[in-house]
N, C-alpha and C positions, 0 to 999 in steps of 0.2 A: 466473651466475657476475655480470651486468649487477646484479642484486637485493642481490647481494654488500656488493659497492664502491657502491650507492646505501645499504644501512645502517651501514657503515664512512661512510660521508659523513653521516649521522649523528648518527655517537655523536662527531661531530672537531664538528658545529659547533660553532660559536662563541658563549657566553653573549650575548644584546642586549636592544638598547633599555631600559628601562625597570630591567626584572632585575639588569641590570649593575649600573644606578648606587645601586640599591636596597643590594647587595650591597656597592658598594666605601663603604657609606656609613657603616657598621661593621667599617673599614682605618681602625688608628693611621691617622697622619698620617705617623707617618715608611716607612711601606710600602705611601704612594698617588706615593710617590717612583718607586722600580724598576717601581708597577703603568704610571705616565704613560706610563714605554720601553717597553710591548708593542711596544705599535701605536698610528697617530693614530686610531683606534676607537677605542681604550684611554683615549687623551689626553685628546677629545673626552669621553669618562665620565667622568674624576678629576675633571677644569675644576666639569660642570656638578652633580655627585657634591655636591660643596665648591661653587659655585651655587645649589640647588635643597634639596637636601634637607637635608646637613649640614654645616656651612659647619664654617670655621677657627676657629676659639676659641684663644682667649688665655693664652700657656704661662705657668704659673710656673715659675719655676726656683728651687732648690733649691739651694745653695751650702754646703760643709764644706771648712773653713781648717784646717789641722793646729798648732798651737797652737808647736808649738818650731821646724817648717819651713813656713814660708807660703808655699813656693812647690808647699808640697801641699797643690790641694784639686781634694775631688771634686766633679762635679755632677752637680743630676738636673733633672729637668724631671714638672709632671702637667699630664697637657693631659685641658680641662674634654672634648672634640668626643667622646672617647674614652672617660675614668674611665683613662689606663692613669697607671704611670710609668715615666718614659723613665729610663733611665741613657748622661748624654752625654763618651765620651769625644772631651778637645781634648784635644789639642799643649798641654806645661806649660807654663806660665807660668813669666817669674823676679822674681816678685812676692815681695818682702820685709819691707815692709809688708801690716796687715791691712788683711781690702778690709773694707770697708761699702759697706752702702744707703741708697740718701734714692729720696723722689718716687718708688719704685714700678719704675721704669722703666730707676734707671742705680745702677754697679758704680763705685765710686772704691775709691782709698788717698789718701793723706795722710803726707806727712815733712815732713822740715821742708828736704829736698833736692829732691823731686820732689810731682808732685802730676801721680796716673793715672789716665780715668779711660773707662771699656766705658761706649757704647749703641747698639750691636748689637739684636738681639730676643736671641739669641741667647747675647751674654756671650760673645764669642772672641774679637774683634780688642782691642785693648787703647791710648788715643793716648797719650802721654809729654808733658809739660807742667813747664815752671818750677811750682815753690810759692807756696805765695802768698806778696808781701808782712809776711802779719801772722802771727806764729804759733799755728795753734788747733791743739785737742788734739779736740771734740768738737762740730765744726762746725755751723748747717745744712744742705744743699749739697742744690741743686733746679738739673736742666735748664732751661731758658727759652730755646725754639725756639733762635736758635745761640748762645747763650751760657751758662756756669754761672754759678748763683750761689752765693757759700760765705761764712755771716755767722753770725758769732757766735764761742758758742766758741774765745776767747782763750784763753795762758797770761796767769799773773796778772800774771808781767814786762810785759804788752806798756800802754801806755800806753791802747789804745781796745777796752774787751773786747765794744765792740756792737760790732768793725769790721766792712766790710760788701765783698764785692771780688768783679766781674764778669769770668769769664775768656772772652772770645771767640772761638771753636773758630776763625771764620776766616782772624782775624788771630791770632792765640795769642797776646794778650795782654791779662794782668792790666789793668783796672777798679775803681779808689776810688769806688765809690758813699757819700751819706748813709749815718750808719750809723746803725744797730737804733734803736728809741724807746729812749730811755731808759728806761720801765717794765716794761721788759724787762731789767736789769739785774742781778737778780737769778737770767732765765729764756734764760738766753742760748744753757746749751746743748741736742742735740737733745735728751741725755734727756727731756729740761722739756719739750719743740716735737711738734708732726706742721708740715710741709710736706706742699704742694697746687701745685698748675700750673694754672691753665688760663687756654687764651691767654697774653696775655706778663705776666703779672700774677701770683708771688709770693704764698702766703694761707700764716703763720704762726701756729699758734695755739696755745698754751699747754695744752697738757692738763689736768689740774687746775683750771683757772677757768673751759677753754671764751672766752676772755680770741681774739684774732684779728688779726693787722693784717694790710696787701697790702701789697706790697712792687711798682711797676711799673715794669718791667725798661729803657721807652721813656726814661722825664723821672727813674729811679734813685732812686725819691726814695716814703719812707713811707704808708701815712694805714691812721687809723685811734684809736682800739681799736673794733672789731665786738664785742657778745657773741656768743657760742650760745648759750648756755644758757637755750630757750624753757623748761622744764620745773623749779621747783623743785630736784625733785630729781637733778638732771642730775647728775654727779660728779663723771663724766671726758670725754671727748671726743678726737677724735685727729678730723682732714681727710685728703681724698682727692678724686680727681678720678674720675669714670664719666662715659662717651658729655660727653666735654668739661665738665660739666657738679660744679662745688663739689657737696661733699656731704661730713656731718660723721658720727661714728658713734656715738654718744652713750650710757654708763652709767652706768641711774639706778637708785636706790637708798641706799648704800651702804656703803663699803671693805668688812665687815664683813654685808649682805646682797644681795646683787645685785638688783633686782628684774626688769630688762631692761635688754633692747640694742635698740637703731630705729638706721634712718639716714633722714636729714633733706639734705634737698640746699634748697642756699645758694638763694636770686634776691636777685642782690646789684642787679638793675633796680628789684626789691620794698624799695628801701632795708636789702638781707641779710633780707630774713623770711627763715620755715625753711620747710620746708612737706613734710612727715616724708612716708617714700617706702615704709616699712615695719618690722616690727618683727620677732624674729629668735625661734621662735619654744621656748619654758620646754625640753624638754629637750633644745632646740643648746646655751639659755647651759649648765644643769650640766654637759652636755661641754664645753665651751669652758673652765668652772671644772678641768675634769681631777679623780680619782680623788683628791689632795688635798683638795680645797675649796680650792684656792690663791685669794688673793686677786684680784680680778682689775688694783687698784687700782697701776699704773706700770707694770705687766704687759701687758696686749693690746698689740697693735698690727695692723693692717688693708696689700695691700698690694691698690692700684685700678687695673686692667688692661684697654682696653676696660670692656665693659659686670658687669666680675666686681667684688665685692668680696670677698676672703678674707682670713679676722678669727682670728688667732689668739693665746695665752699661750702666753708666755716661755718660763713656768718651765714650763706641762703642753703642749708645741707638740705630743704623739704624735696629738690629736684637732682637726684645724680647718673651719673653718665657711663653705662658701661662698654667698657671694649671688650672682645674675646676675641683674639689671636691668633686665629685660624692652621693648624697644622698645615697646611697646604699650600700657603699663604692666603695677602687680604686678611682683614680684619672685619666684624661683624659690628655696630654701633650700636648702642639700646638708651635711652632714657627710663627711666628703672626712678616714678615716683614713690617719694621715702617714706611709709602710712604709719611707723612708727616716731615723727615729729609730732610732737602739738609743743604746745604754752606748758605744761605740767614737766618735757623734758626740756626747754626751751630751760627748765629753773633747774635743771642738775648737771652735773659734766654729763658730755658726751665722750664714751669711743669707740673706732670699729676694729674690728682687727677681720681674720681670717683663718679657715680651713680644710684639708678635704677630708670633709666630711663621710662618708662609708655605710653602710647598714650593719656590719664589725661596730661598730664604732656607737650608732643609736640602738643595739643590744647592749652593748657596754654598761650606756648609759641608764637607760631604762631600766637593767636591773639596780645600778645602785639610788634607782628613787624618783630621777629624772626622771619627767613627764615633757612633749612636743603635743602644740594644735595649731592647726592654722591660725595664722592668727586673723581677727574683722576687723583691725582698727576700722 
């Protein structure tokens, strides 16, 4: 009888130490939230696993909006920590305007009546504000600290197409700033510009020419131009921020014959010198072109979050390329099959964004009646 109880005790013995942490390192983040509530011991194991074995990595969020019914939005996320796609079942929103993405981590809508924006990692909470004084169709928008800068993209009937306004999130006031440089008068639309933020500075780059200007939000003044084309055959470039460092993703060759895609770090302290970080493997460049071999000119976009750069082709969104810039130096490239792209999604608007999602963010979302599930598309 005694031996039987001992045997039963052994069978019920919990998993301990490194073994439990190793197992948890393979578990998707959405399942680690309930796992952390099993016991204090499991909570410690979850925390240790995330710190030492497989840390949390920023999510790439993917939002589809019905063109005829803007309030109908479906949200997904890609978690590079577990290489999984996640369906986000969020409470319905009351959007009447199209959602847009800017500076990788900001979602917003803009209409003549109001400006709304979402800055939380999962983009569940939306803030409402008055519309900018200057009516714009396709401006450059970026969050810099506790402010949101809205530049250019003004309607034809506005007096100043280069107008810049800055919204203070704390005071909820709009401030008129120095207009964009006159040399940008023909390219003030976000269609032709990419935007990045490092510290208190917003960088705006003309994709085709590689000409960049900087806007200091403290002094509300512009500086530049700076030439980001360090290779003669570099014909298209977009900017982003990785590990709080300004980077440029550039395409070399020409629109009909793409030679390669590279990532450079911009060293402002060295007179905007560019240092090459890595080059995309040739086979991934071909995947980026897609089955139709479409031109990448004006189609390539990127989302920069944390250590990651996601590069994708708007006209061939089924395949994305992810680059993780390692803190110790070097880069890791991988192809990411976009599992949520299908004919139904193509009928609507698609917006990519991202955020540093942790267990506390998931806990807050769940308490707000948001559900998460591994997507089986």
